[in-house]
N, C-alpha and C positions, 0 to 999 in steps of 0.2 A: 121684090122677088119675082122671075118669073116662074119657078116652079112651088110647090107647097113642099113647106118647112117639112123634114122629116125627123126633125128633134125643136121638140119647145122648151123652152127654159126659162122657170118661173124666178126670173133674175133680181137678186141683189145688184145694185150699183154704189160703188165707195168710190172716194178717191184716196189710193196710200198718200200716208206723207210718211217718209222713211228717213229715217237717221242709221248712222250707225255707230256701234258703242262698244267698248270694251267687257262690257258685263252690265247685269242688269243692275239698276240701281236700287238702293235701300230704300224704305219706307221713310219720306222726309228728307230724301238726301238729295241733292243736284248733281250731277254728273257733266262732264262735256261731251256732246257727239260730233260727230263730220260727215260729211258727203251727203247733206240733207236734199231728196227729190221730191217731186209729185209726180204719182203717175195711175194710169188707172186702174182699180181694183173692184172688188167684191167680188165672193166666190161664184155667184149666176151670173155676172159678166164675164168674166175669166175662164169659167168653163163653157159659155157658148161661143166665146171665139175660140177656144181649142177644139172644138166641136166640128168648126167652119174649117179651120185650117186645115182638118182630116178630113175637109170634102162633103160634108154634110150641108143640108140649106136647113137652116137655123132660123127661129125667131124666138126672140123674147117678149115674155109678158112682165112689164116693169113699172115701176112708179120712182120718178127721178124730179130731184128740185128745179126750181126756176132759175137757175143760178149759172154760172159758168161751169161748173162742176158738172152741172146737169146736159150743157150743151156740150160739153167733151164728150160725156156717155154717147149723144147721139149722133157726135162726128166721127167717133170711133167706129159703133156699130155699121154705120152706114159705108164707112171705106172697108172693114171686113166680110161684108156683104151678106151682113144680118137684117133680116125682117124687122122693122121698128114701128109696125102699124099699130102694134098692144102696147106701146109705150105711152103712161099718161104722164105730161110734165104738171107736176102742180104748183100753180099759184101761189107765191108768197112763200112757200117752202125751201127749205137747202136740201142738197144732197147728202148722201150721206159721207163719211169721212172713216178711215181707219188710220190710227197713229201705231207705225210699226218700228220696234227696234231693232235691229239686226248687228247679231253678232259676229264677231272673228270667225266660228266655224260653218256661218252662211244659216246658222239657227234663228230664230226670230221670236218673238213676245208682240201681239198685237193688243188693241182696245179698239172696238167698233162702236161709234155714235151713227147711229141708222138713219138718220132723219127722215125722208120722204120715203122710205123701203116700209117704214111702219104702216103708211097708209094703203097699201096694195094689201085690199081685202077679196073676200069671195067675188061680190058683183063686178070688181073689175075685171077677175080670173074670168068671170063667166061672160062678160062680154067677147071675150076671145074665143068662146068654145068653138067656133069653127077652125082655128088655126089647129087646136089640140086635136079636135075631131077628124084631121088629116094627118096627125101624126105619129111616128111609129116608136119614137121614145118622148119621155116626159119627164123631166128631171128638176129637182128643186134642193135648196137645201134650208136651212135651219136660220139664215139670214132675213128672210123673208116670213111674215105673219103664218101661224098654223091654218087660218082658215082660207087662205088662200093657196095654202098645198093638200089641204081637202078635198076643195071645191074643183081644182085640177086634176089631182088622182083620180077623182070618183068619174069626172067627165073624161078622164083617159081610159079606164076602165070599161066604161060604157062604149069608148070607140075601139078597143081591142088593142090601146099604147101600151107599151111598157114602160112603168114607171122606177124611175130610179131616184132615191133619197141618200144625199151626201148628209148627216146627221151633225152637222157644225154652222156653228159653234155646240159645242157639247151640250147636252142636258141632261137632267137626271135619271130620265126615264124616257122612254117613245111613246107620244101618246096613244091610251088602245086605241082611239079611232080612226088613228093614222094607220097605226101597224098593217092590219087587213089589205091596205091599197097599196102596198110597197111592193114591188118585186124584188128589188135588189135595191139591198139598203148597203151603202159603203163608207164605215167608217174607220179612221185610224184606229191604231191600237189606245189610244187615250180616252178617245171617244167611246170605244166598245165597251171599256171597261164603266167609263162613268154611266152608261144604259146600263149598263148590269149590276150599278153597284160596287164595280173594281173586284170584285172577288174571282177565282180560278182564272184556267188556263185561258186562250181564245179562242180555242175549240170549245168551252163549255160558255162562255160566253155569248159567242154565235150561235150555239144550241137555243139559248134562251131567249133571244131575239126570235129565232126560227118558231120556236113554241108559241109567241106572241102573235104570231100570224106572216110574218115575213116570208117572202118566197124564196129570198137566198141571201149571205153576207159575204161581201166581198172586203177584206180590212185590209187596209193601205200600212206598209209597216216599214215605211223608208227606205236605208240600202239594202234593208232584208228582202223587199221586194211584197209581193201581196199574198193573200192566204181566202180562197174560195170555199165556202160552207156551202152544199145546197141538199138542205132535206136529211136523209141520213144515207146520203151517198159519203164515200172516200170523200176527206177533203184534200184542194189542190194547194200546190204550193209552186208559187212562180217566183224564182229568185230576182235579185235586182240587178242593174248594171251599173257597174262602179263608172262614176264620173267626178270630174274636178267639181267641186261647189264653187258656185260665185254667192248662192243665198238659194234657200227654198221658198221664198215666198211662190205661190201660185204654183206647187209641185201638187198639192191633192188636186186643185180645181183644173189642172191642166190632164191628168189621170183620168179624173170624171167626164170630162169635156169630149176628151179620145173615146174612153170607154161606150158613151151616149154614141157619137159619131160610130164608131163600129158596130154596135148595136142596131144601129140604124139602116145599116150598110148590110145585112145580112149573118154576121158575126154569131155566133155560138159565144156561151159567158166565159168561156176558158179562151179564145182566140181574141174576145173582146178585152179581156182582162190583160193579157200580153203585150196588146196595143196601147191599153191604157199605163201599163208599169212603163213601157218603152218612153210615149211620149212624156211622160213625167219625168223620167232620169234624165232625158235630153233638156228640160226645162230647167233644171236645176244650173246650169253652165252657162248663163246669162242673169245678171241681175235684174229684178222688178218682174211682177207677177207675170207679162204677157211677151218681154222681149226675147225672151226664151224657148216659147211655145213652135214647137216643130211642126213643119206639113208633114203633109203623108208620104212623101217620098224619103226624109229623113227618118221617121221610124220604121218604113222598110229597110232601110239600107241598117238600120241598127239592128234590128230582127233577123237581118241575113237573109231570110226568103219572101220577107212584102208580109201584111196582112192577111190573117190565115181566117177564111171563110168554111165556115160548118153549120 
């Protein structure tokens, strides 16, 4: 890439193996699916692509397998204009895969086998410190090891970059050594409940996370939009955009990537949340994790007045 990355993603890479089914199978049951597809995935990779399509200069720090799926990732990132200098291709290892069941209403269930993603550690992240030190936003999710996130966010804090953590897949709690390094936490409603023990309203859950040291919490709520909680300030709710849904795969990742891009371009939290919300809505109109990810012009058209900078 010709310019320094504004967004650095500590990226998971998986290939999505998708099947459409009428319902979720019971334990021990075999059902018939249809429409099998193989497509690019991984929450970190998806977010990186979403950010790049919103005009941000993006780099990924990742560990992939030395297989056809790994080469698929390298080719995809290169086509999307993403910096791959900090990608490690692990000899003799398989790339991650995700088995996805898609239901008639577009919702889904996912099982991930992380493969080479599990070897992304603090040492590999440390080797890419120069990328992180140039970034305005560093983003990660729980599909990569905690030590990699902690190292990246520590370096980001030292360099003055904003840190964004998407706590997915959900964990029973937010690790204490990580909470104080997170400027913005972006769970969905299920993840917020899981992180806080599943009790109370979302405002109470968000406050508990802020009390642990997180700077702000932005909870994504599907068709209901998003809710932003920032310290003791009044919560902000942003309505969703009604869309004809093909499937919801990658919608949360699209939100996070577009959000990170907007933040890197000078948007405040509210404006960035609106941009992420619109991008996620547009993404569900096509099947697959990245096919529906919009460009900057499409998001501006949906918002009506274009991206807001504040």
